[in-house]
Structure formats: C-alpha cells, structure tokens
N, C-alpha and C positions, 0 to 999 in steps of 0.2 A: 406494380411489379411483382413478379414471382421469384422468390429467392429461397435457395436451399442452403442449410447450414450443415457442414460436415464437422461433427463434434460439437453439437448444440448444447451439451451438458456443462461445458466449461463456465467458470464464473463470469468472465467477460462475454463469452459467446451467447449465453442464454439471456443475459441482459440486453444485448444488442438485438437478439431475435424478438424479445418483448417490445423493445423500443420501435422496431420497424413494423411490428404487428399493430401497435397503437397508432402508427403513422398511416396505416391503411394498406400496407403491403401484404401479399399472400405469402405466408412463411411455412416451410417444411424443414425437417431436420432429422439427423440420425446421430447415434453415438453407441459405443460398445459398453458404456457405463454412465449412469446418471444418478447422482446422489442428491439428497436434500442439502441446502434449500433450493437448488436448481430444479429438482424434480417437482416439488410442490408448486413452485412458481410457474414453471412451464405448464403444468396441469391446470392451474388457475386460469391461464389465458388460452387453453385449448391447443397448446403447441407441443405437448409431450408426445414423442413418437409412439406409435402403436406397439412396437416391439423394439427390444434392445438389439443392437448389431447394425452392421452396414448392409445396405440394400441398393445395389446399382440401378435397380428398376426405378428408383425415385429420381434418377438423373435423366431428364428428358429434354428434347429440343425446345420445349415450351418455357424452360427456365430462362429468366433474364440474367441471372447471376448465381454463382455459388460462392459462399464464404467459407474459407478453410480455417479451422481452428488448430492451435498448436498441439493439441492432444493427438491429432491424426498423424499418420506416418506417410512417407513419400509414396509407398505402394498401396495406399488405401484404395479399395476397389471403386468407391464412388468418385474419388479424385481422378483415377485413371479413366473412368467412363466420361467424366466432364471434359477431360483433355481430348479424348477421342471424338467427342461431339463438337469440339471447338467452342465450348461455352466460356464465358468470361469468369475466371476464378480470382477472387479477391482474398487477400489476407484481411484479418480484422482491422488493423490500422489503415490499410489501403482504402477500405470501404469507408471508414470514419472520415478520412481526408476527402474522399469523393463527395460525401454528404456535407462537408463543411468548407469546401475550397472557396466559396464566395462569402464567407463570414470572417470576422476578426477572430483569429485563433490564439488563445492563451494556453500555452502548454507548460505544465509544471513537471520538471525533472529533478532528479537527485537520488542518491542512495538511500536517503531517509527523509521523512517529512513531506514527501510529495502528496500522499493521500490527504494529510491534514491540511496542507496549504490549499489544495484544490477544494476541499470541503469548506474551508473558511471563505474562500472567494464565492462559492455557490451560496453559502448561507447569507452573506452580505447582499448579494444581488437579489436573492429571493426576498429578503427582508424589505428591500427598497423597490420591489416589484419591477425589477429590470429583467426582461425576458432573455434567456440564454439557453442554448443547447449545452450538453455536457457529457462527459464520461469520467467516472471516478471509481477507484478500486475498492470501495467499501460502501455498505449500506448506510445511508444518512437519514437522520430523523427529519421527517417532513418531505422526503423524496420517495416516490413510489418505486422507482427503478434506478439502477446505477448508470443508465445511459438514457439520454433524451435526444431525439432528433426531430426537428420540425422544419416546416417551410418558412415560418415567419421570423424566427430568432436571427438577429444579426451578429450574435456573439457565440463562440464555441469555446468552452473551458474543458481542457483535457488533462488528465494525469498522464504523464509521459514516461513509459516504462522503457528501460534500457535493454531489456531481455530481447531474445530473437523474435522476429516477426511471424514466421510460420515454418513448417517443415521444409518448404521449398524456397524460403527467403531468409538468408542469414543476417540481414540488416537488423539493427536495433529498432524496436517499434517506433520510438519517438523521432527517428530520422524521417519517417514517412509523413509526419504531420505538418511540416513546413511552417513553423511557428511565426506569427507576427510578433507576439510578446512571449518571451521564453524566460523560465525561471530555473535556476539550478541551486538547490538547497545545501548540497554537500556531496562529497565523493569519498566513499569508503569501500574498498574492494569487496565485490560480491560476484556471484555467478561464475565461479572459477571453472566450471565445466565448459563454458563457452569463451571466457576471457581468462586464459591461464596465467597472464601476468597483469600486474597492476597498471602498467603503462598502456596495455591494450584496453583495459577497462576505462581509464581516464580518457583515452582517445575518443570513446563513444560520446562523451560529454562535450569534447572540443568540437566534434563534427556537428553535434546538435546546436551548439552556440553559434557556429559559423552560418547556420541556416536561417537564423533570426533576422528579420528585415526591418523591425521597428524598435523594440526595446528589450534589452537584456537585463534582467533582475537577478543578482547573484549574491551569495553569502560571502561577505568579505572576511569572515572569521576562518574560513577554510582556505588553507594555502593553495591547494590545487585548483580550487574554483577561482580564487583571486587571480591566479596566473592567467587563466582562460579569459576572465573579465578584462584584465589589463591588455591582453593581446587583442581582444575584439575592439576595445576602445582605440587602439592604435591603427588597426587594419581596416575597420569598417566605420568610418566617420559618420556615415548616414544613420547608424544605429545608436540610439541613446543607451548608455550603460548606467545602471542604478545599483550600486553596491548597498548591502544592508547588513545590519548586525542585530543583536538582541534588543528588543524594545525595553526601555526602562520599566521596572516593576518593583513591587515590594510585597513582602509576605508578613501578615500579622494574624496570630491565632489560627494558623492553618489555612488562611485564605489569601489568595493572590489578587492584587490590584495593579492595573496599569497606571503608570505615572504619565499624565497628559496635561496639556494646557488647560483643559476643562477640570482638572483635579484628578483625584484617585478614582479609577473606575473598576468596580469589582468584577472579577472574571470567574467563569465556571470551569476553566481549564487551568492547568498549572505546569510549571517546568520551564527551565531556561530555554530548552530546545523549542518549546511551543511559543515562547515569547519571540524567538527568531522567526519561526514559521508565520506568526501573526504579522510581523513587519513585512515579510515577502508578500503576503496576501494584501496588505494595505497598499503597497506600491502597485500591485497588479490591478487592484480596484480603481486606483487613480486613472489608469489607462482607459477606463470606460466611463469616466466622468464622476466617479464617487469621491466626494471630498473626505478628508481625514475625519471631520466631525461626523459625517454620515457613517463612515466605517466604524468609528468607536461606538456610536449608538447601537449599531447592529451586532457587533462582535461580542458584546456583553452577554448575549443570550446564546452564544455558541457553546454547545456541550461536548464537542469532539466527535470524531468519526468512530465507527464501530471498532472495538478492540484496540483503540489507541488511548492508553491510560483510561480505559472505561471502568467506571465504578460499578462493581457487581452488587456489593452490599456494604452497608455500614451500620454499626450500632455501638452501644457503650463498650463493647469488647475490642472494637477496632474497625479495620477497613479491609475489603478484598477488591483488588483491581485486576483486570486482565489487559494484556497488551500483546501486540503483534511482533514485538521485538524479537529478533533472532540473529541479526548480524552483530558483530562486536560494537560498532558505533551506536547502534540502536539500543543495545543492552546497557551500555555505559550511560547514555543520555537518560534513559528511562529510570534506571536505578538512582541516578543522581538527582533527577527531578523529584522522586518520591522522598529521598533522604532530605532534600532541601525543604520540602513542604511539611514534612513530619519529623523534625530533628530529634524529638524526644521519644519517638515511638520505636518499638522493636520491629525492624524491617526484615521480613523473610522474603527473599527473592528466589523464585523457582523458575527455571528456564528449561525448555525442551529443545534438544538438538534435533531438528526435523528437516531442514533444507539440505540440498546436495552439498553446498559449501560447508555448512556447520558439521556435517557428518564425515567430512574428508580429513584424513590425518594430516595432509599437507596444510590445511587451512586452520586447524585447531589452535595452533600457536598464536593466532591473531587475537584469541580471547584472554590473553595474559592480563591479570589484574582488573578486568572490566567489572567484576562483581565485588570489589573490595569494600564498597560503601555499605553493603548489606550486613546486618548482624549475623544472619544465617543465609548461606548460599547453597542452593540445591540445583543439581543438573539431572535431567531425565533423558534417556534415549532408549529406543527399542532396537534390538539387533535385526528384527525383521525389516525395519525402515532402512537400515544400511544395506541389507540384502536386496530390497526392492529397488534401490538406486544403483545396484550393481557396483557397489564400492567395496574395497578391502575392509575387513572387520576392524572396528576400533574397540579398545578395552577401557575399563574404568581407570586403569593406570594412566593411559594416554590422556584421559580427560583431566585427572588430577594434575598431571604435569603441565598441561596446556593452560589451565586457569591459574596455576601458581598460587593456590590457596590451600594450606594444610588442613583446614577444617571443612573443606568442601564435602558435601554429601552427594553421592551419585547413586541413582536408581535406574533399574531396567524394567521393573515390574510396576504397573499402575497401582496395584493393591498395596504394595510396600510403600510407595510414595504417599499414597493417601493416608495410610496408618501413621507415617512419620509426621505429616503435616498436622494431623489431628492430635498428635502427642505434644505439640507445642502449646504450653499452658500459660505463657506469660500474658499479662494484661496489656492493653494499649499496643496491640500488634497490627502492623500493616502487612498483609499478604499480597505479593505482587507475582502474578502468574503470567509468564511470558512464553508465547509459542505461536507459530503459524499453523500448528495442529491442535490437538486436544489432549495431550498426555495419555494417549492410548485409549481414549474413550471417556474421559472425565467430562461430566456436565458441570460447567463452571458455577452455575447458579445453585445447584444442589450441594456442591462441595463448599461453596461460600456459606450457605446456611449452616452446615455442620461445623465449619471452622469458627464461626462467630457465636455459636450457641452451645459451646462446650462448657 
C-alpha cells in the first residue's frame, strides 16, 4: 500500500509512519515543522520529507490512503487535493482501528495513568513472549517504536486519548477504537478548549464505556468513574465489569514492595497512583490468559514509562525525577507519591504551566492546594506560551492566588528558575521537575548533574 501522511512530524503520526514502513508499506509525508526526536527518527528510516511545507503535488491518484494529523488545518492544501481526487482520508485513530478490527482490542482510557497502564500491559506481554500490536504515548524501554502493527498478532493494546480525532472529526479519539476490553483509570477535567464544562468531559468517558463489548475495568476509587461502571453493570449485562483499587503495598527504607500471596515483591516504581495503575494492568492481562503469578513475575522488572516519575539522577546529595504531570490531579498524585516514598527528604516540586488548560485563567483555580505536600513549590510559565495559544495574559498574582500557597515561587525566565534551583543547598533533597514541555529549553540531564553536584 502507498500511504501519505499529512503532518507526519507529530509524535503519534511519525511513529505510525515508521510502524507502517516496517510493515512493508510505501510511506510519504509532509509537515510545516518537524522537530526532534521525530526528525531524527524519520531520517533514520528514510521517511523525512525532502523539504518542509505542504506540497499538493505529493497527492496523486496512485495513493491508497491519506492519514491526516491533528496538526493540520481544515484548509490544508494537501487535504483539499486529496478530497478533490476522492482519495480515502483517515484520521490517525480511524486507521489504527482499520488495522486492528480483527484483533482483540484492549483500550486504556483515563485523565491520568493511561500511558503507564498501557506500558505495564505491554511489558508483561513482552516478558512472557505474547505477541501483540500496540500504540502507546511514550517511548518505552525495549520497544523500538511507540506503534506496532503486524499481520500476525491477535491482540492490539492501545492508549485511548479523549482529545479530538482530527481537524475534520470532532469525536474523541478513543471513541473510534471500539474496545473489547476497556479501562478507565480516573476522570479529572482537562482539555477545556474543547470540553468547556466538566459534564461534557465526563460524557466522553461514558460514551467510551458504552462501546465496550467484553470487559470494563474501572477505578472504583474515582466517584465519577464508579458511577459509569455501575451504570454499565446495570445496562449491559453481557459486559463483565471489574472495579479495582490500589494494590496493597509497603514502603521500607525508600523501597516499595507489593504485598502478594507469594510474599513481598520489590518494585522499581513507586506511588499510590502507580499501585492502582498496576492493578488495572493486572486485570487487563488476565483477559489474554496471563495469570496473577505470571503478572507479578514480570512486573517486578518494569521501570516505568518515559517522563512518568522517571529517575534522571541520584547520588549522596539526593534525587532528580522528571514527570509529565501538568493537570491538577496528576500534580497532586505525583507529589504525594514522592512525599510518601521519601518522607524525610526535602521535596522541591517544580512545575511548568504549559498546556492550554493550565495557562487558562478560568482553569487555574483547579490547582488550589495541589502542591502543599512539597517543602518548596515552584511554578514556571512563559508569556510567549500564553500568546502562542492565543489566550488572555496571566500574571504571577493569578498564579499565587490559584495555588493558594503563600510561599510559592513563580518564574517566567528559564535562567532565573535555574539559578534559584541551584541556590537550594539543603542535603537529602528530592527535585521533582514536572512538565509536558522543558521549562523554556532546560536539558533535564544537564540540570540534574548541576543540582546534585553542588
């Protein structure tokens, strides 16, 4: 098959392009901007466009399909040419479904934890040599790409995103996957640019749950998720419902172990939220024949997904972690996990307001008290990020009021933030750097080396 990608430089798009290239398809693509790591990875596989920009001449009748990325706009010249020629145009999730519609589809949804749960399932299946296709939202150790599509695998494991499908399809992505086994890990309002009310946001997960035709695995600790689970149990008797909570665990000398029938099992991940994520993954693995004993054997070697409480550096001075946390629920869970794991350390929590929701004055109030467990709480945001998202300006005063913490430190300049972090001289310090960006250009590994070698 010959397939062209409009906006091939996206995180999901370039991984799908590589996956189809490895499957033997002929791939072309275009984009008006391509940054690393996508640029380097596309170049490695010979898929990097010769020139940046849109080129309608690439859209020809010889194409079997066009895949449209979220980064493109409705008036994209390549999209208009594809429509003019009557070519089949797929969104990213539409195409994933087409490739997996004859497989058992496990789809992991939720406002938080979905990447980690998906990664846990994949780790366990790989450990036990159970072949599966997949799509996950982070680079995983031992996996070459974030998307794998094959003819042979009978299972497809997908991270289910509730955000919009494409510029011409306003449905949530995970509504297109038609899950056989579905997971919802929790619901905490996000993406207010497309779901302006909490009820609208919750409704996306209700629709997702109603599409499940085999097993619904859901977090019983989340009131909104529990209501959906109880409703499914009443209305869809043919669907098995599996509520879960936090897996029993213990912490000793800064190390977390699972409490199991086989005894205490040491883990390489930590945090109450991850012990809940683990339970969801365990139930999902049961659906493909993995016993609890097999699951526990495999999960002990799981080190986490990229930027999910990822250890950057540790030495006698302390620890540096980086995390993708940006929404209030993720922020609270991540800080709480580090505080529980290191109760006697000085916890420095530094978070960047980077997403549309977090930079919106309307949404800022959702962050009240979420950083209270940190000894030092720091917020960073750039005015140019607010401008880029075409949002009204926010001020430091708005941030102080929103987080409701009188000793909050707020920075707009990367250099000033770096200088402040380096000025913290206390021993036994844990630095927790949380962002979906990079604090205006900070290299985490370089900063970590400076912080712990002061």
